[in-house]
Structures are given as structure tokens and as C-alpha cells.
C-alpha positions as CSV (number, residue, x, y, z in Angstrom):
1,X,0.0,0.0,0.0
2,X,1.1,3.5,-0.7
3,X,1.7,6.1,2.0
4,X,-1.3,8.1,0.8
5,X,-3.6,5.1,1.1
6,X,-2.4,4.4,4.6
7,X,-3.0,8.0,5.7
8,X,-6.5,7.8,4.2
9,X,-7.3,4.7,6.1
10,X,-5.8,6.1,9.3
11,X,-7.9,9.3,8.9
12,X,-11.0,7.3,8.3
13,X,-10.4,5.2,11.4
14,X,-9.8,8.2,13.5
15,X,-13.1,9.8,12.4
16,X,-15.2,6.7,12.9
17,X,-13.8,5.9,16.3
18,X,-15.5,9.1,17.7
19,X,-18.9,8.1,16.5
20,X,-21.0,6.5,19.3
21,X,-24.7,5.8,19.5
22,X,-26.8,6.7,22.6
23,X,-29.6,4.7,24.0
24,X,-33.0,6.3,24.7
25,X,-32.4,6.5,28.5
26,X,-29.0,8.2,28.0
27,X,-30.4,11.1,26.0
28,X,-32.1,12.6,29.0
29,X,-28.8,13.0,30.8
30,X,-27.1,14.5,27.7
31,X,-29.9,17.1,27.4
32,X,-29.4,18.4,30.9
33,X,-28.3,22.0,31.3
34,X,-24.9,21.1,32.7
35,X,-24.1,19.2,29.5
36,X,-24.7,22.2,27.2
37,X,-21.8,23.9,25.7
38,X,-22.8,27.4,26.7
39,X,-24.1,28.0,30.2
40,X,-26.9,30.5,29.5
41,X,-28.2,30.6,25.9
42,X,-30.2,33.8,26.6
43,X,-27.1,35.6,27.9
44,X,-25.2,34.5,24.8
45,X,-27.8,35.9,22.5
46,X,-27.7,39.2,24.5
47,X,-23.9,39.3,24.2
48,X,-24.1,38.7,20.5
49,X,-26.6,41.5,20.1
50,X,-24.4,43.9,22.1
51,X,-21.3,43.0,20.0
52,X,-23.1,43.5,16.7
53,X,-24.4,46.8,18.0
54,X,-21.0,48.1,19.2
55,X,-19.0,46.8,16.2
56,X,-21.5,47.8,13.6
57,X,-21.2,44.4,11.9
58,X,-23.1,41.2,11.8
59,X,-20.2,39.2,13.2
60,X,-21.4,35.9,11.7
61,X,-24.3,35.5,14.0
62,X,-26.9,36.0,11.4
63,X,-28.1,39.5,12.5
64,X,-28.0,42.5,10.2
65,X,-27.8,46.2,10.8
66,X,-25.2,48.9,11.4
67,X,-23.6,50.6,14.4
68,X,-26.6,52.9,14.7
69,X,-28.7,50.2,16.3
70,X,-31.2,49.9,13.5
71,X,-31.6,46.3,12.6
């Protein structure tokens, strides 16, 4: 086998190792608030709004408008 083929197989193995299924009773635990990536989604939305208002740019968050505060 060539070096490229070995690297492709190794990359494929590394990506498939991380895939794991969850059972129905495990999904409740994974949906708990402490398992979320951001602690407070409402506070994150407020921070994104303030940043887009201050910077006068969308910032990649999907909002539009300028620095004047008119969305």
C-alpha cells in the first residue's frame, strides 16, 4: 500500500472511532443543562446583540444592521 492510502485509512479510522450511539435512557442525561456547551443561551444571545451593535457588523451571528442600532 502506498503512503497516501495508509494515511487515508488512518484518517477514516480516527473519524469513525469518535462516533458513538446513545440509548434512549442516556439522551435525557445528555440534554441536561450542565451538559450544554454554553451555560446560558439567553445571555449568549444578548452578548451577540451587544457585540453586533457596538462593532457595527453582523459578526457571523446572522443578524444584520449597522452601528446605529437599526436592525
